[in-house]
All heavy atoms as TSV, in Angstrom:
chain	resi	resn	atom	element	x	y	z
A	1	MET	N	N	0.838	-1.168	0.003
A	1	MET	CA	C	0.001	0.003	-0.005
A	1	MET	C	C	0.907	1.245	0.000
A	1	MET	O	O	1.828	1.339	0.811
A	1	MET	CB	C	-0.903	-0.045	1.236
A	1	MET	CG	C	-1.783	1.154	1.371
A	1	MET	SD	S	-2.967	0.925	2.712
A	1	MET	CE	C	-4.405	0.656	1.726
A	2	PRO	N	N	0.673	2.179	-0.906
A	2	PRO	CA	C	1.535	3.358	-1.015
A	2	PRO	C	C	1.671	4.156	0.275
A	2	PRO	O	O	2.776	4.595	0.623
A	2	PRO	CB	C	0.876	4.198	-2.114
A	2	PRO	CG	C	0.221	3.178	-2.986
A	2	PRO	CD	C	-0.284	2.128	-2.019
A	3	SER	N	N	0.609	4.322	1.028
A	3	SER	CA	C	0.720	5.122	2.253
A	3	SER	C	C	1.618	4.427	3.283
A	3	SER	O	O	2.372	5.104	3.997
A	3	SER	CB	C	-0.661	5.369	2.858
A	3	SER	OG	O	-1.294	4.164	3.203
A	4	ALA	N	N	1.621	3.129	3.318
A	4	ALA	CA	C	2.488	2.379	4.244
A	4	ALA	C	C	3.947	2.570	3.872
A	4	ALA	O	O	4.822	2.729	4.756
A	4	ALA	CB	C	2.122	0.907	4.253
A	5	VAL	N	N	4.252	2.565	2.581
A	5	VAL	CA	C	5.632	2.756	2.105
A	5	VAL	C	C	6.139	4.141	2.508
A	5	VAL	O	O	7.234	4.306	3.024
A	5	VAL	CB	C	5.745	2.545	0.585
A	5	VAL	CG1	C	7.118	2.949	0.080
A	5	VAL	CG2	C	5.429	1.113	0.239
A	6	LEU	N	N	5.299	5.187	2.280
A	6	LEU	CA	C	5.717	6.541	2.643
A	6	LEU	C	C	5.880	6.687	4.154
A	6	LEU	O	O	6.780	7.391	4.628
A	6	LEU	CB	C	4.731	7.561	2.118
A	6	LEU	CG	C	4.762	7.731	0.587
A	6	LEU	CD1	C	3.729	8.773	0.154
A	6	LEU	CD2	C	6.124	8.123	0.092
A	7	THR	N	N	5.052	6.025	4.934
A	7	THR	CA	C	5.195	6.042	6.385
A	7	THR	C	C	6.531	5.422	6.822
A	7	THR	O	O	7.238	5.980	7.676
A	7	THR	CB	C	4.027	5.322	7.076
A	7	THR	OG1	O	2.814	6.005	6.731
A	7	THR	CG2	C	4.186	5.287	8.583
A	8	MET	N	N	6.906	4.315	6.210
A	8	MET	CA	C	8.188	3.683	6.541
A	8	MET	C	C	9.349	4.581	6.145
A	8	MET	O	O	10.327	4.678	6.871
A	8	MET	CB	C	8.297	2.314	5.866
A	8	MET	CG	C	7.413	1.250	6.474
A	8	MET	SD	S	7.688	-0.399	5.810
A	8	MET	CE	C	6.938	-0.258	4.199
A	9	LEU	N	N	9.258	5.242	4.987
A	9	LEU	CA	C	10.314	6.165	4.570
A	9	LEU	C	C	10.445	7.330	5.524
A	9	LEU	O	O	11.550	7.763	5.866
A	9	LEU	CB	C	10.069	6.657	3.143
A	9	LEU	CG	C	10.317	5.638	2.043
A	9	LEU	CD1	C	9.827	6.193	0.701
A	9	LEU	CD2	C	11.785	5.272	1.957
A	10	GLU	N	N	9.305	7.852	5.991
A	10	GLU	CA	C	9.347	8.960	6.929
A	10	GLU	C	C	9.999	8.543	8.238
A	10	GLU	O	O	10.842	9.262	8.790
A	10	GLU	CB	C	7.918	9.453	7.230
A	10	GLU	CG	C	7.896	10.616	8.211
A	10	GLU	CD	C	6.507	11.118	8.500
A	10	GLU	OE1	O	5.520	10.379	8.235
A	10	GLU	OE2	O	6.405	12.224	9.020
A	11	ASP	N	N	9.650	7.357	8.737
A	11	ASP	CA	C	10.289	6.834	9.969
A	11	ASP	C	C	11.797	6.691	9.790
A	11	ASP	O	O	12.569	7.030	10.678
A	11	ASP	CB	C	9.669	5.495	10.363
A	11	ASP	CG	C	8.213	5.628	10.805
A	11	ASP	OD1	O	7.775	6.777	11.118
A	11	ASP	OD2	O	7.510	4.600	10.851
A	12	ALA	N	N	12.209	6.183	8.647
A	12	ALA	CA	C	13.643	6.013	8.396
A	12	ALA	C	C	14.354	7.350	8.318
A	12	ALA	O	O	15.451	7.532	8.854
A	12	ALA	CB	C	13.855	5.230	7.091
A	13	ALA	N	N	13.734	8.343	7.666
A	13	ALA	CA	C	14.326	9.678	7.545
A	13	ALA	C	C	14.460	10.344	8.896
A	13	ALA	O	O	15.460	11.025	9.172
A	13	ALA	CB	C	13.522	10.554	6.597
A	14	GLU	N	N	13.477	10.175	9.751
A	14	GLU	CA	C	13.554	10.761	11.115
A	14	GLU	C	C	14.744	10.178	11.882
A	14	GLU	O	O	15.352	10.871	12.684
A	14	GLU	CB	C	12.242	10.519	11.851
A	14	GLU	CG	C	11.126	11.414	11.396
A	14	GLU	CD	C	9.829	11.165	12.139
A	14	GLU	OE1	O	9.809	10.326	13.079
A	14	GLU	OE2	O	8.836	11.786	11.792
A	15	GLY	N	N	15.050	8.920	11.656
A	15	GLY	CA	C	16.174	8.275	12.332
A	15	GLY	C	C	17.532	8.774	11.873
A	15	GLY	O	O	18.545	8.520	12.527
A	16	LEU	N	N	17.614	9.510	10.756
A	16	LEU	CA	C	18.893	10.010	10.263
A	16	LEU	C	C	19.379	11.224	11.049
A	16	LEU	O	O	20.548	11.588	10.944
A	16	LEU	CB	C	18.770	10.360	8.771
A	16	LEU	CG	C	18.473	9.230	7.837
A	16	LEU	CD1	C	18.265	9.741	6.414
A	16	LEU	CD2	C	19.595	8.199	7.856
A	17	ASP	N	N	18.467	11.860	11.784
A	17	ASP	CA	C	18.808	13.017	12.620
A	17	ASP	C	C	19.462	14.151	11.800
A	17	ASP	O	O	20.459	14.739	12.223
A	17	ASP	CB	C	19.723	12.585	13.768
A	17	ASP	CG	C	19.756	13.640	14.877
A	17	ASP	OD1	O	18.730	14.337	15.068
A	17	ASP	OD2	O	20.804	13.767	15.536
A	18	ILE	N	N	18.909	14.412	10.613
A	18	ILE	CA	C	19.361	15.547	9.802
A	18	ILE	C	C	18.121	16.287	9.301
A	18	ILE	O	O	17.041	15.732	9.189
A	18	ILE	CB	C	20.222	15.100	8.597
A	18	ILE	CG1	C	19.412	14.133	7.702
A	18	ILE	CG2	C	21.535	14.491	9.029
A	18	ILE	CD1	C	20.100	13.781	6.411
A	19	ALA	N	N	18.291	17.553	9.017
A	19	ALA	CA	C	17.184	18.327	8.471
A	19	ALA	C	C	17.028	17.944	6.993
A	19	ALA	O	O	17.994	17.918	6.244
A	19	ALA	CB	C	17.438	19.814	8.618
A	20	SER	N	N	15.807	17.625	6.614
A	20	SER	CA	C	15.581	17.268	5.214
A	20	SER	C	C	14.169	17.653	4.796
A	20	SER	O	O	13.280	17.827	5.645
A	20	SER	CB	C	15.801	15.774	5.001
A	20	SER	OG	O	14.845	15.045	5.741
A	21	PHE	N	N	13.987	17.789	3.534
A	21	PHE	CA	C	12.664	18.059	2.977
A	21	PHE	C	C	12.553	17.306	1.680
A	21	PHE	O	O	13.443	17.396	0.815
A	21	PHE	CB	C	12.444	19.541	2.750
A	21	PHE	CG	C	11.066	19.855	2.235
A	21	PHE	CD1	C	9.979	19.834	3.064
A	21	PHE	CD2	C	10.890	20.112	0.890
A	21	PHE	CE1	C	8.711	20.116	2.598
A	21	PHE	CE2	C	9.613	20.364	0.409
A	21	PHE	CZ	C	8.513	20.363	1.252
A	22	THR	N	N	11.484	16.562	1.512
A	22	THR	CA	C	11.304	15.756	0.327
A	22	THR	C	C	9.863	15.806	-0.151
A	22	THR	O	O	8.960	15.888	0.654
A	22	THR	CB	C	11.658	14.281	0.636
A	22	THR	OG1	O	12.996	14.212	1.091
A	22	THR	CG2	C	11.502	13.408	-0.568
A	23	THR	N	N	9.699	15.764	-1.434
A	23	THR	CA	C	8.382	15.590	-2.017
A	23	THR	C	C	8.354	14.208	-2.657
A	23	THR	O	O	9.285	13.831	-3.360
A	23	THR	CB	C	8.123	16.658	-3.118
A	23	THR	OG1	O	8.111	17.927	-2.501
A	23	THR	CG2	C	6.801	16.419	-3.800
A	24	ALA	N	N	7.302	13.461	-2.387
A	24	ALA	CA	C	7.201	12.112	-2.936
A	24	ALA	C	C	5.782	11.793	-3.331
A	24	ALA	O	O	4.848	12.198	-2.677
A	24	ALA	CB	C	7.706	11.084	-1.909
A	25	VAL	N	N	5.677	11.052	-4.408
A	25	VAL	CA	C	4.383	10.471	-4.825
A	25	VAL	C	C	4.661	9.014	-5.145
A	25	VAL	O	O	5.571	8.680	-5.893
A	25	VAL	CB	C	3.797	11.152	-6.077
A	25	VAL	CG1	C	2.532	10.459	-6.523
A	25	VAL	CG2	C	3.526	12.626	-5.810
A	26	HIS	N	N	3.904	8.137	-4.509
A	26	HIS	CA	C	4.048	6.707	-4.750
A	26	HIS	C	C	2.702	6.209	-5.294
A	26	HIS	O	O	1.682	6.418	-4.671
A	26	HIS	CB	C	4.404	5.995	-3.437
A	26	HIS	CG	C	4.569	4.511	-3.610
A	26	HIS	ND1	N	3.574	3.623	-3.295
A	26	HIS	CD2	C	5.615	3.787	-4.054
A	26	HIS	CE1	C	4.011	2.398	-3.530
A	26	HIS	NE2	N	5.238	2.475	-3.994
A	27	ALA	N	N	2.722	5.595	-6.458
A	27	ALA	CA	C	1.482	5.138	-7.089
A	27	ALA	C	C	1.601	3.667	-7.488
A	27	ALA	O	O	2.698	3.186	-7.813
A	27	ALA	CB	C	1.193	5.958	-8.321
A	28	ARG	N	N	0.482	2.992	-7.425
A	28	ARG	CA	C	0.410	1.593	-7.860
A	28	ARG	C	C	-0.731	1.458	-8.851
A	28	ARG	O	O	-1.902	1.744	-8.517
A	28	ARG	CB	C	0.165	0.677	-6.653
A	28	ARG	CG	C	0.088	-0.764	-7.018
A	28	ARG	CD	C	-0.126	-1.616	-5.800
A	28	ARG	NE	N	-0.238	-3.013	-6.191
A	28	ARG	CZ	C	-0.738	-3.959	-5.453
A	28	ARG	NH1	N	-1.148	-3.670	-4.225
A	28	ARG	NH2	N	-0.818	-5.187	-5.871
A	29	LEU	N	N	-0.430	1.031	-10.056
A	29	LEU	CA	C	-1.443	0.820	-11.096
A	29	LEU	C	C	-1.749	-0.654	-11.208
A	29	LEU	O	O	-0.854	-1.492	-11.290
A	29	LEU	CB	C	-0.944	1.328	-12.451
A	29	LEU	CG	C	-0.788	2.820	-12.576
A	29	LEU	CD1	C	-0.064	3.184	-13.869
A	29	LEU	CD2	C	-2.125	3.515	-12.523
A	30	GLN	N	N	-3.048	-0.968	-11.245
A	30	GLN	CA	C	-3.480	-2.357	-11.378
A	30	GLN	C	C	-4.523	-2.437	-12.493
A	30	GLN	O	O	-5.483	-1.658	-12.497
A	30	GLN	CB	C	-4.099	-2.863	-10.083
A	30	GLN	CG	C	-3.119	-2.905	-8.917
A	30	GLN	CD	C	-3.831	-3.264	-7.639
A	30	GLN	OE1	O	-4.514	-2.439	-7.067
A	30	GLN	NE2	N	-3.671	-4.509	-7.218
A	31	PRO	N	N	-4.370	-3.397	-13.413
A	31	PRO	CA	C	-5.387	-3.553	-14.460
A	31	PRO	C	C	-6.665	-4.178	-13.859
A	31	PRO	O	O	-6.593	-5.005	-12.944
A	31	PRO	CB	C	-4.729	-4.514	-15.443
A	31	PRO	CG	C	-3.704	-5.248	-14.679
A	31	PRO	CD	C	-3.267	-4.324	-13.584
A	32	ARG	N	N	-7.805	-3.737	-14.358
A	32	ARG	CA	C	-9.085	-4.309	-13.954
A	32	ARG	C	C	-9.546	-5.303	-15.002
A	32	ARG	O	O	-9.107	-5.253	-16.154
A	32	ARG	CB	C	-10.125	-3.203	-13.843
A	32	ARG	CG	C	-9.872	-2.210	-12.765
A	32	ARG	CD	C	-10.760	-1.041	-13.018
A	32	ARG	NE	N	-11.388	-0.535	-11.843
A	32	ARG	CZ	C	-12.220	0.492	-11.869
A	32	ARG	NH1	N	-12.529	1.099	-13.012
A	32	ARG	NH2	N	-12.756	0.952	-10.764
A	33	PRO	N	N	-10.446	-6.205	-14.627
A	33	PRO	CA	C	-10.949	-7.184	-15.589
A	33	PRO	C	C	-11.621	-6.550	-16.807
A	33	PRO	O	O	-11.612	-7.114	-17.907
A	33	PRO	CB	C	-11.969	-7.995	-14.771
A	33	PRO	CG	C	-11.532	-7.843	-13.351
A	33	PRO	CD	C	-10.945	-6.464	-13.265
A	34	ASP	N	N	-12.204	-5.321	-16.623
A	34	ASP	CA	C	-12.899	-4.664	-17.740
A	34	ASP	C	C	-11.950	-3.909	-18.657
A	34	ASP	O	O	-12.379	-3.241	-19.591
A	34	ASP	CB	C	-13.985	-3.744	-17.244
A	34	ASP	CG	C	-13.453	-2.581	-16.398
A	34	ASP	OD1	O	-12.208	-2.475	-16.227
A	34	ASP	OD2	O	-14.266	-1.780	-15.923
A	35	GLY	N	N	-10.644	-3.988	-18.428
A	35	GLY	CA	C	-9.654	-3.306	-19.260
A	35	GLY	C	C	-9.261	-1.941	-18.757
A	35	GLY	O	O	-8.316	-1.357	-19.266
A	36	ALA	N	N	-9.973	-1.395	-17.781
A	36	ALA	CA	C	-9.623	-0.129	-17.199
A	36	ALA	C	C	-8.473	-0.322	-16.184
A	36	ALA	O	O	-8.045	-1.447	-15.925
A	36	ALA	CB	C	-10.836	0.492	-16.508
A	37	TRP	N	N	-8.011	0.782	-15.647
A	37	TRP	CA	C	-6.913	0.710	-14.667
A	37	TRP	C	C	-7.387	1.317	-13.343
A	37	TRP	O	O	-8.187	2.245	-13.311
A	37	TRP	CB	C	-5.705	1.493	-15.149
A	37	TRP	CG	C	-5.008	0.810	-16.268
A	37	TRP	CD1	C	-5.292	0.920	-17.605
A	37	TRP	CD2	C	-3.947	-0.106	-16.178
A	37	TRP	NE1	N	-4.462	0.141	-18.339
A	37	TRP	CE2	C	-3.615	-0.506	-17.492
A	37	TRP	CE3	C	-3.202	-0.622	-15.110
A	37	TRP	CZ2	C	-2.597	-1.424	-17.751
A	37	TRP	CZ3	C	-2.173	-1.519	-15.394
A	37	TRP	CH2	C	-1.877	-1.923	-16.690
A	38	HIS	N	N	-6.853	0.782	-12.247
A	38	HIS	CA	C	-7.138	1.310	-10.904
A	38	HIS	C	C	-5.800	1.819	-10.352
A	38	HIS	O	O	-4.811	1.089	-10.363
A	38	HIS	CB	C	-7.703	0.228	-9.992
A	38	HIS	CG	C	-7.898	0.693	-8.586
A	38	HIS	ND1	N	-8.958	1.472	-8.225
A	38	HIS	CD2	C	-7.174	0.491	-7.471
A	38	HIS	CE1	C	-8.875	1.743	-6.924
A	38	HIS	NE2	N	-7.799	1.149	-6.464
A	39	MET	N	N	-5.788	3.043	-9.855
A	39	MET	CA	C	-4.566	3.607	-9.287
A	39	MET	C	C	-4.757	3.878	-7.806
A	39	MET	O	O	-5.739	4.529	-7.397
A	39	MET	CB	C	-4.184	4.901	-9.990
A	39	MET	CG	C	-2.854	5.466	-9.461
A	39	MET	SD	S	-2.248	6.890	-10.364
A	39	MET	CE	C	-3.251	8.208	-9.691
A	40	THR	N	N	-3.866	3.365	-6.990
A	40	THR	CA	C	-3.815	3.660	-5.557
A	40	THR	C	C	-2.573	4.500	-5.352
A	40	THR	O	O	-1.500	4.145	-5.834
A	40	THR	CB	C	-3.703	2.367	-4.737
A	40	THR	OG1	O	-4.777	1.493	-5.079
A	40	THR	CG2	C	-3.748	2.658	-3.237
A	41	TRP	N	N	-2.700	5.648	-4.647
A	41	TRP	CA	C	-1.553	6.511	-4.515
A	41	TRP	C	C	-1.559	7.237	-3.183
A	41	TRP	O	O	-2.573	7.330	-2.514
A	41	TRP	CB	C	-1.466	7.503	-5.658
A	41	TRP	CG	C	-2.651	8.430	-5.749
A	41	TRP	CD1	C	-3.823	8.182	-6.343
A	41	TRP	CD2	C	-2.757	9.739	-5.189
A	41	TRP	NE1	N	-4.661	9.250	-6.210
A	41	TRP	CE2	C	-4.027	10.228	-5.493
A	41	TRP	CE3	C	-1.880	10.537	-4.456
A	41	TRP	CZ2	C	-4.466	11.469	-5.114
A	41	TRP	CZ3	C	-2.322	11.793	-4.064
A	41	TRP	CH2	C	-3.589	12.251	-4.391
A	42	SER	N	N	-0.388	7.738	-2.836
A	42	SER	CA	C	-0.212	8.530	-1.638
A	42	SER	C	C	0.871	9.545	-1.957
A	42	SER	O	O	1.754	9.300	-2.769
A	42	SER	CB	C	0.194	7.647	-0.473
A	42	SER	OG	O	0.223	8.389	0.733
A	43	ASN	N	N	0.795	10.712	-1.326
A	43	ASN	CA	C	1.818	11.727	-1.542
A	43	ASN	C	C	2.256	12.335	-0.226
A	43	ASN	O	O	1.546	12.245	0.778
A	43	ASN	CB	C	1.359	12.799	-2.507
A	43	ASN	CG	C	0.294	13.680	-1.891
A	43	ASN	OD1	O	-0.806	13.212	-1.615
A	43	ASN	ND2	N	0.579	14.963	-1.716
A	44	ALA	N	N	3.440	12.912	-0.220
A	44	ALA	CA	C	3.983	13.547	0.982
A	44	ALA	C	C	4.810	14.761	0.553
A	44	ALA	O	O	5.488	14.743	-0.466
A	44	ALA	CB	C	4.883	12.562	1.722
A	45	GLY	N	N	4.670	15.836	1.296
A	45	GLY	CA	C	5.522	17.000	1.083
A	45	GLY	C	C	4.891	18.136	0.352
A	45	GLY	O	O	5.319	19.255	0.494
A	46	HIS	N	N	3.903	17.906	-0.477
A	46	HIS	CA	C	3.245	18.945	-1.249
A	46	HIS	C	C	1.773	18.573	-1.427
A	46	HIS	O	O	1.351	17.472	-1.126
A	46	HIS	CB	C	3.906	19.107	-2.620
A	46	HIS	CG	C	5.099	20.021	-2.603
A	46	HIS	ND1	N	6.284	19.683	-2.064
A	46	HIS	CD2	C	5.225	21.286	-3.039
A	46	HIS	CE1	C	7.132	20.676	-2.165
A	46	HIS	NE2	N	6.523	21.667	-2.764
A	47	PRO	N	N	0.978	19.476	-1.991
A	47	PRO	CA	C	-0.414	19.150	-2.291
A	47	PRO	C	C	-0.501	17.959	-3.258
A	47	PRO	O	O	0.483	17.611	-3.888
A	47	PRO	CB	C	-0.962	20.422	-2.961
A	47	PRO	CG	C	-0.082	21.512	-2.473
A	47	PRO	CD	C	1.284	20.881	-2.308
A	48	PRO	N	N	-1.703	17.354	-3.362
A	48	PRO	CA	C	-1.862	16.212	-4.255
A	48	PRO	C	C	-1.453	16.539	-5.682
A	48	PRO	O	O	-1.537	17.693	-6.105
A	48	PRO	CB	C	-3.350	15.893	-4.168
A	48	PRO	CG	C	-3.814	16.511	-2.922
A	48	PRO	CD	C	-2.928	17.706	-2.660
A	49	PRO	N	N	-1.023	15.513	-6.460
A	49	PRO	CA	C	-0.627	15.742	-7.838
A	49	PRO	C	C	-1.829	16.124	-8.706
A	49	PRO	O	O	-2.973	15.838	-8.368
A	49	PRO	CB	C	-0.049	14.408	-8.271
A	49	PRO	CG	C	-0.678	13.412	-7.365
A	49	PRO	CD	C	-0.918	14.118	-6.086
A	50	LEU	N	N	-1.556	16.744	-9.822
A	50	LEU	CA	C	-2.559	17.087	-10.802
A	50	LEU	C	C	-2.695	15.914	-11.761
A	50	LEU	O	O	-1.694	15.464	-12.342
A	50	LEU	CB	C	-2.135	18.345	-11.549
A	50	LEU	CG	C	-3.131	18.920	-12.548
A	50	LEU	CD1	C	-4.387	19.413	-11.799
A	50	LEU	CD2	C	-2.496	20.073	-13.307
A	51	LEU	N	N	-3.894	15.391	-11.899
A	51	LEU	CA	C	-4.130	14.257	-12.792
A	51	LEU	C	C	-4.503	14.760	-14.172
A	51	LEU	O	O	-5.404	15.613	-14.301
A	51	LEU	CB	C	-5.245	13.366	-12.241
A	51	LEU	CG	C	-5.019	12.812	-10.834
A	51	LEU	CD1	C	-6.216	11.987	-10.389
A	51	LEU	CD2	C	-3.738	11.977	-10.789
A	52	ILE	N	N	-3.867	14.257	-15.199
A	52	ILE	CA	C	-4.134	14.688	-16.570
A	52	ILE	C	C	-4.487	13.465	-17.404
A	52	ILE	O	O	-3.600	12.783	-17.951
A	52	ILE	CB	C	-2.917	15.429	-17.169
A	52	ILE	CG1	C	-2.508	16.593	-16.254
A	52	ILE	CG2	C	-3.239	15.913	-18.578
A	52	ILE	CD1	C	-1.238	17.283	-16.680
A	53	PRO	N	N	-5.782	13.131	-17.501
A	53	PRO	CA	C	-6.186	11.976	-18.281
A	53	PRO	C	C	-5.918	12.196	-19.776
A	53	PRO	O	O	-5.892	13.344	-20.241
A	53	PRO	CB	C	-7.707	11.868	-18.046
A	53	PRO	CG	C	-7.960	12.680	-16.800
A	53	PRO	CD	C	-6.887	13.755	-16.793
A	54	ALA	N	N	-5.756	11.144	-20.523
A	54	ALA	CA	C	-5.473	11.241	-21.951
A	54	ALA	C	C	-6.615	11.880	-22.734
A	54	ALA	O	O	-6.397	12.568	-23.698
A	54	ALA	CB	C	-5.163	9.839	-22.507
A	55	ARG	N	N	-7.844	11.647	-22.299
A	55	ARG	CA	C	-9.000	12.134	-23.075
A	55	ARG	C	C	-9.933	13.006	-22.267
A	55	ARG	O	O	-11.157	13.003	-22.507
A	55	ARG	CB	C	-9.756	10.930	-23.631
A	55	ARG	CG	C	-8.972	10.146	-24.624
A	55	ARG	CD	C	-9.785	9.001	-25.200
A	55	ARG	NE	N	-8.913	8.117	-25.906
A	55	ARG	CZ	C	-8.418	6.988	-25.415
A	55	ARG	NH1	N	-8.737	6.629	-24.202
A	55	ARG	NH2	N	-7.607	6.233	-26.130
A	56	ALA	N	N	-9.444	13.751	-21.308
A	56	ALA	CA	C	-10.322	14.592	-20.492
A	56	ALA	C	C	-9.516	15.791	-19.986
A	56	ALA	O	O	-8.301	15.866	-20.168
A	56	ALA	CB	C	-10.875	13.791	-19.319
A	57	GLY	N	N	-10.206	16.683	-19.310
A	57	GLY	CA	C	-9.539	17.836	-18.742
A	57	GLY	C	C	-8.783	17.491	-17.464
A	57	GLY	O	O	-8.939	16.395	-16.919
A	58	THR	N	N	-7.968	18.405	-17.025
A	58	THR	CA	C	-7.191	18.178	-15.810
A	58	THR	C	C	-8.095	18.301	-14.593
A	58	THR	O	O	-9.136	18.961	-14.634
A	58	THR	CB	C	-6.050	19.198	-15.680
A	58	THR	OG1	O	-6.618	20.515	-15.677
A	58	THR	CG2	C	-5.069	19.071	-16.812
A	59	ARG	N	N	-7.722	17.662	-13.508
A	59	ARG	CA	C	-8.461	17.748	-12.270
A	59	ARG	C	C	-7.535	17.381	-11.124
A	59	ARG	O	O	-6.529	16.703	-11.304
A	59	ARG	CB	C	-9.691	16.871	-12.285
A	59	ARG	CG	C	-9.358	15.379	-12.377
A	59	ARG	CD	C	-10.656	14.577	-12.583
A	59	ARG	NE	N	-10.429	13.156	-12.517
A	59	ARG	CZ	C	-10.029	12.412	-13.510
A	59	ARG	NH1	N	-9.792	12.945	-14.677
A	59	ARG	NH2	N	-9.862	11.120	-13.350
A	60	GLN	N	N	-7.845	17.842	-9.942
A	60	GLN	CA	C	-7.044	17.529	-8.766
A	60	GLN	C	C	-7.886	16.620	-7.880
A	60	GLN	O	O	-9.062	16.848	-7.654
A	60	GLN	CB	C	-6.687	18.797	-8.015
A	60	GLN	CG	C	-5.644	18.553	-6.956
A	60	GLN	CD	C	-5.166	19.856	-6.337
A	60	GLN	OE1	O	-5.900	20.831	-6.296
A	60	GLN	NE2	N	-3.922	19.875	-5.896
A	61	ARG	N	N	-7.272	15.547	-7.411
A	61	ARG	CA	C	-7.980	14.603	-6.548
A	61	ARG	C	C	-7.272	14.465	-5.247
A	61	ARG	O	O	-6.069	14.592	-5.149
A	61	ARG	CB	C	-8.061	13.234	-7.240
A	61	ARG	CG	C	-8.868	13.291	-8.504
A	61	ARG	CD	C	-9.379	12.003	-8.966
A	61	ARG	NE	N	-9.930	11.176	-7.921
A	61	ARG	CZ	C	-10.380	9.968	-8.102
A	61	ARG	NH1	N	-10.339	9.450	-9.309
A	61	ARG	NH2	N	-10.834	9.248	-7.146
A	62	ARG	N	N	-8.005	14.181	-4.251
A	62	ARG	CA	C	-7.440	13.949	-2.898
A	62	ARG	C	C	-7.349	12.451	-2.655
A	62	ARG	O	O	-8.227	11.692	-3.065
A	62	ARG	CB	C	-8.309	14.612	-1.866
A	62	ARG	CG	C	-8.453	16.100	-2.101
A	62	ARG	CD	C	-8.542	16.812	-0.783
A	62	ARG	NE	N	-8.771	18.223	-0.963
A	62	ARG	CZ	C	-7.827	19.094	-1.233
A	62	ARG	NH1	N	-6.602	18.721	-1.395
A	62	ARG	NH2	N	-8.114	20.381	-1.346
A	63	SER	N	N	-6.306	12.043	-1.938
A	63	SER	CA	C	-6.153	10.612	-1.635
A	63	SER	C	C	-7.102	10.205	-0.533
A	63	SER	O	O	-7.664	10.977	0.162
A	63	SER	CB	C	-4.732	10.305	-1.244
A	63	SER	OG	O	-4.337	11.072	-0.132
């Protein structure tokens, strides 16, 4: 799960005892039986990413 991966990375970074700032987006794409795709994602450091579909307008989604 993307949120679990980012949580583990945050815990590891805190253990380094240095000042740091990072922006990260972790996404997992899975094909569906109907041929569509399902994306699970999590982000850290900045607002959510802007999604730009191939055949539609841009939109911003929250995780």
